[in-house]
C-alpha positions as a Markdown table, in Angstrom:
| # | Residue | x | y | z |
|---|---|---|---|---|
| 1 | Met | 97.4 | 153.4 | 56.5 |
| 2 | Leu | 99.9 | 151.2 | 58.4 |
| 3 | Phe | 102.8 | 153.6 | 58.1 |
| 4 | Arg | 100.5 | 156.6 | 59.0 |
| 5 | Ser | 99.5 | 154.7 | 62.1 |
| 6 | Ala | 103.2 | 154.8 | 63.1 |
| 7 | Arg | 103.1 | 158.5 | 62.2 |
| 8 | Val | 105.7 | 158.2 | 59.4 |
| 9 | Glu | 105.2 | 158.9 | 55.8 |
| 10 | Pro | 105.6 | 155.8 | 53.5 |
| 11 | Val | 108.4 | 156.0 | 51.1 |
| 12 | Ser | 107.8 | 154.7 | 47.7 |
| 13 | Ala | 111.0 | 152.8 | 46.7 |
| 14 | Ala | 111.6 | 149.9 | 44.5 |
| 15 | Ser | 112.5 | 146.7 | 46.3 |
| 16 | Ala | 116.0 | 145.8 | 45.4 |
| 17 | Ala | 115.1 | 142.1 | 45.7 |
| 18 | Tyr | 112.1 | 142.5 | 43.3 |
| 19 | Glu | 114.2 | 144.6 | 40.9 |
| 20 | Gly | 116.8 | 141.8 | 40.9 |
| 21 | Leu | 114.2 | 139.2 | 40.1 |
| 22 | Arg | 112.7 | 141.4 | 37.4 |
| 23 | Arg | 116.1 | 141.9 | 35.7 |
| 24 | Glu | 117.0 | 138.2 | 36.0 |
| 25 | His | 113.8 | 137.3 | 34.3 |
| 26 | Glu | 114.2 | 139.7 | 31.4 |
| 27 | Thr | 117.8 | 138.7 | 30.8 |
| 28 | Arg | 117.5 | 134.9 | 31.1 |
| 29 | Val | 114.1 | 133.8 | 29.9 |
| 30 | Glu | 114.6 | 134.4 | 26.3 |
| 31 | Ala | 118.0 | 132.5 | 26.4 |
| 32 | Ile | 116.2 | 129.3 | 27.4 |
| 33 | Val | 115.2 | 127.8 | 23.9 |
| 34 | Glu | 113.7 | 124.5 | 25.0 |
| 35 | Arg | 110.0 | 125.2 | 25.9 |
| 36 | Arg | 109.8 | 122.6 | 28.7 |
| 37 | Leu | 112.9 | 124.0 | 30.5 |
| 38 | Arg | 111.6 | 127.5 | 29.9 |
| 39 | Asp | 108.2 | 126.5 | 31.6 |
| 40 | Val | 110.1 | 125.0 | 34.5 |
| 41 | Trp | 112.3 | 128.1 | 34.8 |
| 42 | Ile | 109.4 | 130.5 | 34.7 |
| 43 | Ala | 107.5 | 128.6 | 37.3 |
| 44 | Asp | 110.5 | 128.5 | 39.6 |
| 45 | His | 111.1 | 132.3 | 39.0 |
| 46 | Leu | 107.5 | 133.0 | 39.8 |
| 47 | Ala | 107.7 | 130.9 | 43.0 |
| 48 | Arg | 110.7 | 132.8 | 44.2 |
| 49 | Thr | 108.9 | 136.1 | 43.5 |
| 50 | Met | 105.9 | 135.0 | 45.4 |
| 51 | Arg | 107.8 | 133.8 | 48.3 |
| 52 | Leu | 109.4 | 137.2 | 48.5 |
| 53 | Glu | 106.0 | 138.9 | 48.5 |
| 54 | Leu | 104.9 | 136.5 | 51.2 |
| 55 | Ser | 107.8 | 137.4 | 53.4 |
| 56 | Leu | 107.1 | 141.1 | 53.0 |
| 57 | Tyr | 103.5 | 140.6 | 54.3 |
| 58 | Gly | 104.9 | 138.4 | 57.1 |
| 59 | Asp | 106.9 | 141.5 | 58.2 |
| 60 | Leu | 104.0 | 143.9 | 57.9 |
| 61 | Val | 101.3 | 141.9 | 59.8 |
| 62 | Pro | 103.2 | 142.0 | 63.2 |
| 63 | Leu | 103.9 | 145.7 | 62.7 |
| 64 | Ala | 100.2 | 146.4 | 62.1 |
| 65 | Arg | 99.3 | 144.5 | 65.3 |
| 66 | Val | 101.9 | 146.4 | 67.4 |
| 67 | Leu | 100.5 | 149.6 | 66.0 |
| 68 | Glu | 97.0 | 148.4 | 66.6 |
| 69 | Ala | 96.1 | 149.1 | 63.0 |
| 70 | Asp | 93.7 | 146.9 | 61.0 |
| 71 | Asp | 95.8 | 144.0 | 59.8 |
| 72 | Glu | 93.0 | 142.2 | 58.1 |
| 73 | Pro | 93.8 | 143.4 | 54.5 |
| 74 | Leu | 97.4 | 142.2 | 55.1 |
| 75 | Val | 96.3 | 138.9 | 56.5 |
| 76 | Gln | 93.9 | 138.3 | 53.6 |
| 77 | Ala | 96.5 | 139.3 | 51.0 |
| 78 | Arg | 99.0 | 137.1 | 52.7 |
| 79 | Ala | 96.6 | 134.2 | 52.6 |
| 80 | Gly | 95.9 | 134.7 | 48.9 |
| 81 | Val | 99.7 | 134.6 | 48.1 |
| 82 | Asp | 100.1 | 131.6 | 50.2 |
| 83 | Gln | 97.3 | 129.9 | 48.5 |
| 84 | Ala | 98.8 | 130.9 | 45.1 |
| 85 | Ile | 102.1 | 129.4 | 46.1 |
| 86 | Glu | 100.6 | 126.1 | 47.0 |
| 87 | Glu | 98.9 | 125.9 | 43.6 |
| 88 | Leu | 102.2 | 126.9 | 41.9 |
| 89 | Asp | 104.0 | 124.2 | 43.8 |
| 90 | Arg | 101.6 | 121.7 | 42.3 |
| 91 | Val | 102.1 | 123.1 | 38.9 |
| 92 | Gln | 105.8 | 122.8 | 39.4 |
| 93 | Val | 105.6 | 119.2 | 40.3 |
| 94 | Arg | 103.6 | 118.5 | 37.1 |
| 95 | Leu | 106.3 | 120.3 | 35.0 |
| 96 | Tyr | 109.1 | 118.4 | 36.6 |
| 97 | Glu | 107.2 | 115.1 | 36.0 |
| 98 | Arg | 106.6 | 116.1 | 32.4 |
| 99 | Leu | 110.3 | 117.0 | 31.9 |
| 100 | Ala | 111.4 | 113.8 | 33.4 |
| 101 | Ala | 109.0 | 111.7 | 31.4 |
| 102 | Ala | 110.3 | 113.5 | 28.2 |
| 103 | Ser | 113.9 | 112.6 | 29.2 |
| 104 | Arg | 112.9 | 109.0 | 29.5 |
| 105 | Ser | 111.3 | 108.7 | 26.2 |
| 106 | Pro | 113.0 | 106.8 | 23.3 |
| 107 | Ala | 113.1 | 110.0 | 21.3 |
| 108 | Ala | 115.1 | 111.8 | 24.0 |
| 109 | Gln | 117.7 | 108.9 | 23.9 |
| 110 | Arg | 118.7 | 109.5 | 20.2 |
| 111 | Pro | 122.0 | 111.4 | 19.7 |
């Protein structure tokens, strides 16, 4: 609807940034053998992907307003992604704390 408000046809094209993140995930995640490190890496990768999505919504909302189109679906979607990022940030902190605690344990000190 937004692009039609501007009297242009939307082009369905894969985002190079998303594609790069997807390829990176596919090629690297299996190489991380240690479960805790893999969890940290996956959470970080997800956060980067969500921040990319958030930035795309950030670009579309002002465009909708300039075109006098209904921006509410975009605003709601952006708010949902922003809330998910906040929760993911909390998860990442817990994962980092768990990783740090494991590295300080006596078992982690053995050769």
